[in-house]
Backbone bond lengths (Angstrom), bond angles and torsions (degrees), N, CA, C in turn:
res aa  C-N    CA-C-N  psi(-1)  N-CA   C-N-CA  omega(-1)  CA-C   N-CA-C  phi
1 X - - - 1.382 - - 1.571 115.12 -
2 X 1.260 112.47 -39.84 1.541 119.88 175.63 1.429 109.46 -61.70
3 X 1.368 119.49 -40.73 1.552 118.62 179.76 1.407 112.83 -68.11
4 X 1.431 120.29 -41.67 1.405 123.52 170.65 1.516 117.27 -50.09
5 X 1.337 116.89 -52.63 1.437 126.42 177.29 1.559 109.19 -58.23
6 X 1.358 113.67 -44.71 1.519 119.71 -179.74 1.612 109.62 -61.50
7 X 1.252 110.89 -41.52 1.558 116.29 -177.26 1.499 107.57 -70.85
8 X 1.365 121.73 -40.55 1.448 120.05 -177.14 1.578 108.46 -74.59
9 X 1.306 119.02 -33.45 1.439 119.02 176.10 1.499 110.62 -70.35
10 X 1.333 114.17 -38.87 1.509 116.34 177.35 1.514 113.74 -61.71
11 X 1.365 115.15 -41.99 1.428 122.13 175.74 1.531 113.78 -56.33
12 X 1.316 113.23 -44.50 1.556 117.80 -176.25 1.519 103.74 -69.00
13 X 1.286 120.31 -43.19 1.457 125.84 179.30 1.493 112.47 -55.62
14 X 1.321 114.40 -52.74 1.435 121.30 -172.23 1.638 106.65 -67.90
15 X 1.277 116.51 -49.88 1.472 119.87 -178.07 1.567 110.23 -58.95
16 X 1.360 114.79 -48.04 1.474 117.65 -179.25 1.447 111.59 -61.75
17 X 1.319 117.86 -39.80 1.468 124.12 -177.74 1.469 109.29 -63.96
18 X 1.480 115.54 -49.90 1.336 118.00 179.78 1.584 114.31 -65.31
19 X 1.301 114.61 -36.09 1.547 118.85 175.23 1.421 111.63 -60.04
20 X 1.310 120.74 -34.34 1.543 120.03 -179.24 1.529 109.61 -60.38
21 X 1.404 117.23 -38.87 1.421 117.40 176.63 1.574 112.51 -70.17
22 X 1.337 111.43 -36.88 1.511 117.27 176.42 1.526 110.89 -57.71
23 X 1.350 114.11 -47.51 1.518 122.97 -179.37 1.500 105.71 -60.65
24 X 1.286 121.18 -47.20 1.508 122.50 179.01 1.552 114.69 -61.91
25 X 1.264 112.13 -52.06 1.522 118.13 -168.42 1.547 109.49 -86.71
26 X 1.377 121.27 -31.18 1.361 122.98 -170.78 1.524 113.66 -108.89
27 X 1.314 117.18 -31.00 1.498 126.48 -179.18 1.490 114.50 -99.05
28 X 1.375 117.80 -4.93 1.409 118.95 177.96 1.537 114.39 73.87
29 X 1.401 119.78 19.42 1.442 120.10 175.33 1.509 108.28 -76.43
30 X 1.319 113.54 167.42 1.445 125.98 177.55 1.491 112.40 -56.68
31 X 1.345 119.66 142.33 1.444 120.95 174.60 1.530 112.87 -60.64
32 X 1.339 117.75 -13.27 1.482 120.91 176.08 1.520 113.26 -68.29
33 X 1.459 115.83 -13.69 1.505 116.89 173.18 1.445 110.78 -65.53
34 X 1.247 120.06 -21.90 1.516 123.93 -176.35 1.490 109.24 -69.01
35 X 1.281 122.63 -37.99 1.491 123.44 -177.04 1.409 114.05 -58.21
36 X 1.364 124.06 -54.05 1.459 114.51 175.43 1.474 115.45 -70.83
37 X 1.413 121.41 -14.31 1.439 125.24 170.86 1.424 109.50 -66.32
38 X 1.289 121.70 -42.28 1.486 123.07 179.27 1.522 112.87 -62.19
39 X 1.387 114.09 -42.28 1.470 118.43 173.96 1.449 112.07 -61.55
40 X 1.382 116.17 -47.05 1.457 120.27 175.93 1.530 112.27 -52.27
41 X 1.353 117.36 -46.57 1.489 119.14 178.01 1.420 115.83 -65.18
42 X 1.326 116.09 -29.64 1.481 119.23 174.38 1.536 111.97 -68.34
43 X 1.278 116.63 -40.03 1.426 121.76 177.05 1.543 109.44 -66.88
44 X 1.326 119.76 -36.72 1.358 121.04 177.95 1.647 108.97 -61.33
45 X 1.256 114.17 -46.93 1.493 117.46 -178.85 1.472 109.88 -60.32
46 X 1.362 114.82 -45.30 1.525 116.44 -176.10 1.529 109.84 -63.73
47 X 1.348 116.84 -41.57 1.570 118.33 -179.59 1.444 111.07 -59.58
48 X 1.352 118.38 -39.56 1.494 115.51 177.67 1.497 116.86 -59.26
49 X 1.261 118.06 -23.86 1.499 123.84 174.61 1.474 112.78 -68.83
50 X 1.318 115.94 -15.66 1.519 118.56 -177.33 1.477 113.20 -87.50
51 X 1.448 119.33 -12.51 1.300 125.66 -177.52 1.547 114.34 -63.85
52 X 1.346 115.90 130.24 1.424 117.81 176.12 1.507 111.08 -78.74
53 X 1.356 116.18 95.72 1.443 123.45 179.78 1.535 107.20 -143.31
54 X 1.294 114.94 154.60 1.442 117.66 -175.66 1.525 112.92 -83.73
55 X 1.322 117.25 -14.15 1.519 123.08 176.42 1.439 109.77 -145.46
56 X 1.293 119.16 155.37 1.402 124.36 179.70 1.514 112.90 -68.96
57 X 1.255 116.71 -42.84 1.441 122.77 178.37 1.596 111.35 -55.13
58 X 1.364 115.07 -43.90 1.350 124.31 -178.00 1.532 108.97 -63.77
59 X 1.373 117.32 -46.17 1.459 124.10 -178.85 1.586 105.33 -61.82
60 X 1.322 125.10 -43.66 1.324 128.74 179.89 1.510 115.70 -66.18
61 X 1.329 114.19 -42.89 1.518 118.75 172.48 1.408 116.26 -57.86
62 X 1.370 115.36 -45.21 1.507 119.96 178.84 1.499 105.66 -70.51
63 X 1.317 126.06 -31.42 1.453 125.04 -179.55 1.532 107.79 -61.93
64 X 1.368 120.52 -32.29 1.442 120.30 -175.90 1.478 114.78 -53.99
65 X 1.348 118.28 -39.77 1.384 126.29 179.42 1.551 109.75 -61.81
66 X 1.359 117.02 -44.67 1.362 121.59 -172.67 1.607 106.74 -74.73
67 X 1.365 116.82 -35.53 1.403 118.84 172.78 1.534 117.56 -60.22
68 X 1.353 114.48 -39.22 1.495 117.85 176.55 1.570 111.66 -64.23
69 X 1.327 114.46 -45.37 1.451 118.69 -178.47 1.586 106.85 -60.94
70 X 1.429 117.97 -47.20 1.477 120.07 -175.63 1.525 107.95 -67.16
71 X 1.321 120.80 -29.50 1.429 122.69 -176.61 1.533 111.44 -68.18
72 X 1.385 113.05 -34.98 1.471 121.14 177.69 1.532 111.13 -75.24
73 X 1.344 119.81 -27.02 1.471 124.98 169.64 1.463 108.54 -66.18
74 X 1.354 120.79 -46.06 1.426 129.36 178.95 1.539 106.14 -54.11
75 X 1.376 114.13 -51.62 1.509 121.72 -177.78 1.500 108.81 -52.22
76 X 1.371 117.11 -42.07 1.394 120.90 179.55 1.539 115.81 -75.20
77 X 1.356 116.98 -51.97 1.419 119.00 -173.57 1.477 115.66 -79.49
78 X 1.349 118.99 -30.98 1.423 122.61 -176.62 1.554 112.55 -100.50
79 X 1.283 111.19 -48.74 1.489 115.81 -176.38 1.543 112.40 -83.33
80 X 1.286 116.09 -12.98 1.440 120.92 174.29 1.552 115.22 74.59
81 X 1.317 113.50 20.97 1.517 120.84 -179.70 1.557 107.28 -112.40
82 X 1.282 117.84 116.33 1.367 118.33 -178.67 1.604 113.76 -78.16
83 X 1.350 117.92 127.34 1.424 121.65 -178.15 1.525 111.54 -57.14
84 X 1.349 118.24 140.07 1.430 121.28 179.51 1.559 106.60 -88.54
85 X 1.302 113.79 179.77 1.499 119.37 -174.13 1.473 107.66 -63.97
86 X 1.279 120.94 -33.76 1.463 119.55 -176.61 1.530 111.19 -73.13
87 X 1.330 114.46 -33.37 1.609 115.88 168.65 1.492 109.64 -56.98
88 X 1.324 117.01 -49.63 1.417 119.84 -172.34 1.497 112.57 -68.75
89 X 1.293 120.67 -39.80 1.540 126.58 174.90 1.500 106.62 -61.08
90 X 1.350 115.97 -50.66 1.463 118.16 -179.96 1.509 115.09 -55.93
91 X 1.347 113.73 -44.06 1.447 120.78 -176.38 1.509 108.69 -67.83
92 X 1.339 117.05 -38.34 1.481 121.48 -177.75 1.587 107.91 -67.36
93 X 1.337 116.94 -36.90 1.504 117.15 177.57 1.475 107.61 -67.38
94 X 1.281 121.07 -40.76 1.418 121.92 -177.87 1.521 111.73 -67.81
95 X 1.261 118.57 -32.39 1.533 123.14 174.82 1.505 113.01 -66.57
96 X 1.407 113.22 -39.62 1.429 120.05 176.47 1.453 110.57 -62.30
97 X 1.424 116.54 -44.98 1.489 122.24 -178.93 1.533 106.99 -67.58
98 X 1.293 127.08 -37.62 1.280 127.46 175.53 1.529 115.41 -60.30
99 X 1.362 116.75 -41.90 1.414 126.23 174.76 1.525 109.08 -62.72
100 X 1.270 120.22 -42.76 1.489 123.62 179.97 1.547 107.34 -65.27
101 X 1.268 121.07 -43.83 1.466 125.39 -178.44 1.492 108.10 -62.09
102 X 1.307 117.78 -49.44 1.491 121.86 -170.54 1.560 113.49 -78.16
103 X 1.403 115.04 -37.24 1.413 118.16 -175.21 1.510 117.23 -112.26
104 X 1.332 118.52 3.09 1.369 120.99 178.90 1.633 111.96 -60.72
105 X 1.312 113.35 152.95 1.456 112.08 -175.94 1.563 109.93 -74.71
106 X 1.274 111.52 142.63 1.539 115.88 -175.98 1.542 103.83 -132.27
107 X 1.274 114.95 152.01 1.460 120.29 177.13 1.474 107.31 -70.49
108 X 1.343 116.51 144.34 1.430 124.83 178.26 1.548 108.46 -79.09
109 X 1.271 115.79 122.35 1.480 121.99 179.16 1.545 112.80 -95.43
110 X 1.303 118.01 123.90 1.457 119.71 -176.59 1.456 111.77 -98.36
């Protein structure tokens, strides 16, 4: 459960942080939008350290699926564009892959 919450929080932090740069550079918002974005990206990085994984690369790889699903939620909630069925199917495949990466059986190393 802690890993799931860390992944969800990390996704929000990363997407919000990246959006701050998008708002500044693409939407013409003030450069001051970047300051909270940098804080948000720092929170994202910290939260990924809380994931229960045996290696950082595995935690990051599994996070990719969560990020994709969260990005589509952002598309809907913030950008106002409803994901289509292909978006949903693609995100579901990615989440299944993330689960396999994170929870797949691994040999015990002594």
